C-alpha positions in Angstrom: 80.4 108.7 92.4 81.3 107.1 89.0 84.4 109.3 88.7 85.9 108.1 92.0 87.9 105.2 90.4 89.4 107.6 87.8 90.2 110.1 90.5 92.1 107.4 92.4 94.0 106.5 89.3 95.0 110.1 88.7 96.1 110.4 92.3 98.2 107.2 91.8 99.8 108.8 88.8 100.6 111.9 90.9 102.3 109.6 93.5 104.9 108.4 90.9 107.2 111.5 91.1 106.8 111.6 94.9 107.8 107.9 95.1 110.8 108.6 92.8 111.9 111.6 94.9 112.0 109.6 98.1 113.6 106.5 96.6 116.3 108.5 94.7 117.1 110.3 98.0 117.3 106.9 99.7 114.4 107.4 102.1 113.3 103.8 101.7 110.6 103.8 104.4 108.7 106.7 102.8 109.3 105.4 99.2 108.2 101.9 100.2 105.0 103.2 101.9 104.2 105.4 98.9 104.7 102.4 96.6 102.5 100.2 98.8 99.9 103.0 98.9 99.8 103.2 95.1 99.5 99.4 94.8 96.6 99.3 97.3 94.9 102.2 95.5 95.1 100.1 92.3 93.1 97.4 94.0 90.7 100.0 95.4 90.0 101.7 92.1 89.4 98.4 90.3 87.0 97.3 93.0 85.1 100.6 93.0 85.0 100.7 89.2 83.3 97.3 89.1 81.1 98.0 92.2 79.9 101.4 91.0 79.6 100.1 87.4 82.0 102.9 86.5 84.4 101.1 84.1 85.5 103.7 81.6 87.7 103.9 78.5 89.9 106.3 80.4 90.3 103.9 83.3 91.0 101.0 81.0 94.0 102.9 79.7 95.1 105.0 82.7 95.0 102.3 85.3 97.5 99.9 83.7 99.6 102.9 82.6 99.8 104.1 86.2 100.8 100.6 87.4 103.4 100.1 84.7 105.0 103.6 85.1 105.3 103.0 88.9 106.9 99.6 88.4 109.2 100.9 85.7 110.2 103.9 87.8 111.0 101.6 90.7 113.0 99.2 88.6 115.0 102.0 86.9 115.8 103.7 90.2 116.8 100.4 91.9 119.2 99.9 89.0 120.6 103.4 89.1 121.0 103.1 92.9 123.1 100.0 92.3 120.5 97.7 93.9 119.5 95.7 90.7 121.5 94.2 87.9 121.0 95.8 84.4 120.2 92.6 82.7 117.3 91.9 85.0 115.9 95.4 84.4 116.3 94.9 80.6 114.6 91.5 80.7 111.6 92.9 82.5 111.4 95.7 80.0 111.6 93.4 77.0 108.8 91.3 78.4 106.6 94.5 78.9 107.6 95.7 75.4 106.5 92.4 73.8 103.3 92.4 75.7 102.4 96.0 74.8 103.3 95.7 71.2 101.6 92.3 70.9 98.4 93.8 72.4 98.5 96.8 70.1 99.1 94.7 67.0 96.4 92.2 68.1 93.9 95.1 68.4 94.9 96.8 65.1 95.0 93.6 63.0 92.2 91.6 64.5 90.2 94.2 66.5 90.4 92.0 69.6 91.3 93.6 72.9 93.3 91.4 75.3 91.9 91.8 78.8 93.9 91.1 82.0 93.8 87.6 83.3 94.3 86.2 86.8 97.9 84.9 86.0 98.9 88.4 84.8 97.5 90.0 87.9 99.2 87.4 90.1 102.6 88.1 88.4 102.1 91.8 88.8 101.2 91.4 92.5 104.3 89.3 93.2 106.5 91.9 91.3 104.9 94.6 93.4 105.4 92.7 96.7 109.1 92.0 95.7 109.7 95.7 94.8 108.1 96.8 98.1 110.2 94.3 100.1 113.4 95.3 98.3 112.8 99.0 99.1 111.4 98.7 102.6 114.0 96.2 103.9 117.0 97.5 101.9 117.7 94.0 100.7 121.2 93.2 99.4 121.8 93.2 95.7 122.2 89.4 95.6 118.9 88.8 97.4 117.2 91.5 95.3 118.4 89.8 92.1 117.2 86.4 93.2 113.8 87.7 94.1 113.6 89.7 90.8 114.5 86.5 88.9 111.5 84.8 90.5 109.3 87.8 89.5 110.8 87.8 86.0 110.0 84.0 85.6 106.4 84.7 86.6 106.3 87.7 84.3 107.5 85.5 81.4 105.1 82.8 82.3 102.2 85.3 82.2 103.5 86.5 78.7 103.3 82.9 77.5 99.9 82.5 79.0 98.6 85.7 77.3 100.1 84.5 74.0 98.5 81.1 74.2 95.1 82.5 75.2 95.3 85.1 72.4 96.1 82.5 69.8 93.3 80.3 71.0 90.9 83.3 70.9 92.0 84.1 67.4 91.6 80.5 66.3 88.0 80.5 67.7 87.2 83.9 66.1 88.4 82.6 62.7 86.5 79.4 63.1 83.3 81.3 64.0 83.7 83.6 61.0 84.2 80.5 58.8 81.0 79.0 60.0 79.0 82.2 59.5 
């Protein structure tokens, strides 16, 4: 039972090439449904991991990896299909790069792991909803870019939120060490 969340995560990873195949071949309905299925399975595996007390190191790494690779695949393919401007794609990737590198450095330097917060989950949810809508409803490039700008603003706001919380946590950690 405790392996069910990890199995769901692995299945989600397996859905990525299937999603890419259908989106690249412009079968938007199937691609959109696969994308939504993957997003819902993310919710399911997280819920089950907590409910079954089955949170694992594998899951902590593989779950966000699966989510990010699905989002990145969708964004790249939307760009390659001419449905998204390059600069929006680049901005979303820069934000992710900063977040990932910052998290790694924070762990290596201070041995503090940054956990996901509600604002990061909300920004990811909205990005997923926008990607699914763009795919399922074959939205125009102009509407797609406006919606992705909204998603990008929320993504940047979440990056700022993580930065502020991380700096506050670091300050508290140093203060506690100074008192000890």
